[in-house]
Each structure stands twice: as C-alpha cells, then as structure tokens.
C-alpha positions, 0 to 999 in steps of 0.5 A: 499499500505504501509503494501503490501510493508512493508515500515511502519517502514520507514514512520513518520506521523509527523503533524503540528510542533508548532516550526520552529526549530522542523519543521527544525530538522525534515525535516533535518533528512527525507530521502524523504518529503511528502507534501500531501496538496491540494493547488494551490499556492506552499506550503511553506513546499515544498519551505523549503524541496527543499532549504534544498536539500531533495527530495519532493513529492507533487501533481500536480498543476500549480506551481509544474508542473512549476517547474518541466518544465525544469528538474525534481525537485519534484516528482509529483502525481497526485491531489488527487490520493493517490495511485499515491502518494504512487507509488512516495514514492515507486520510491523514495525508489527504485531508489536512483540515482534518488532520489538524482538527483532530490533532487539536482535539486530541491535545485538548482531551490530553491537556484535560485527562493526562496532564500533570495537572489532571492527575494531580487533581484526580489524585486529590479527588480520590483523597478527598473521597478516601478521607470522606468515606473514612470519617462518614462511612460513606460509599465512594461512588465512580 
C-alpha cells in the first residue's frame, strides 16, 4: 500500500528509542504519529503524542474508543487490520483540515485527562473521597 501510493519517503520506521529526549525530538518532527501496538491499556506513546498536539493513528481498543466518544481525537483503525491502518495514514495525508482538527481535539483531551495538572487533580479528588469515606462511612461512587 505504501508503494502503491508512493509515500515511502514520507514514512520513517523508528523502532525503540533508548533516551526519552530522542523520543520527544523525533515525535516533535512527525506530521503524524502511528502507534501500531496491540494493547488493551492506552499506550503511553498515544498519550504523549496527544499531549504534544500530534495527530495520532492507532488501533481501536476500549481505551481509544472512549477517547473518541465525544469528538474525534485519534484516527482509529480496526484492531489488527493493517490495511485499515494504512487507510488511516492515507486519510491524514489527503485531508489536512481534518488532520489539524483531530490533532487539536487530541491535545485538548490529553491536557484535560493526561497532563500533570489533570493527574494531580484526580489524585486530590481520590484522597478527598477516601477521607470522606473514612470519617462518614459513605460509599465511594465512581
């Protein structure tokens, strides 16, 4: 598919980076981040690329489908479907406006859910619920 669409020069297969700084520097240069990992929990690379405002393509999983519930924040391919993954890559090359909108949506979602501030706020809320539960014997509802 890459050859058929003459996009080989636009794709870099980077593999694993030993240093976090190398990961950041290379992701920052990318036009699109493709995370073809097949994992149930949300991949940290997906979170990081969203926080950096990079359009991200990954497979459908409960965690990625949840992110796209309200608006499209990720380009999603059917699980284990390499052809659909390639199709999503082509969509990002052909629709620049959609590419930018999805990237903005992803960054907004990531800042509200994955940033240090969001994590600290969630931890504080959890602590408050635990203390309230301990002293008033109330149920912790989530």
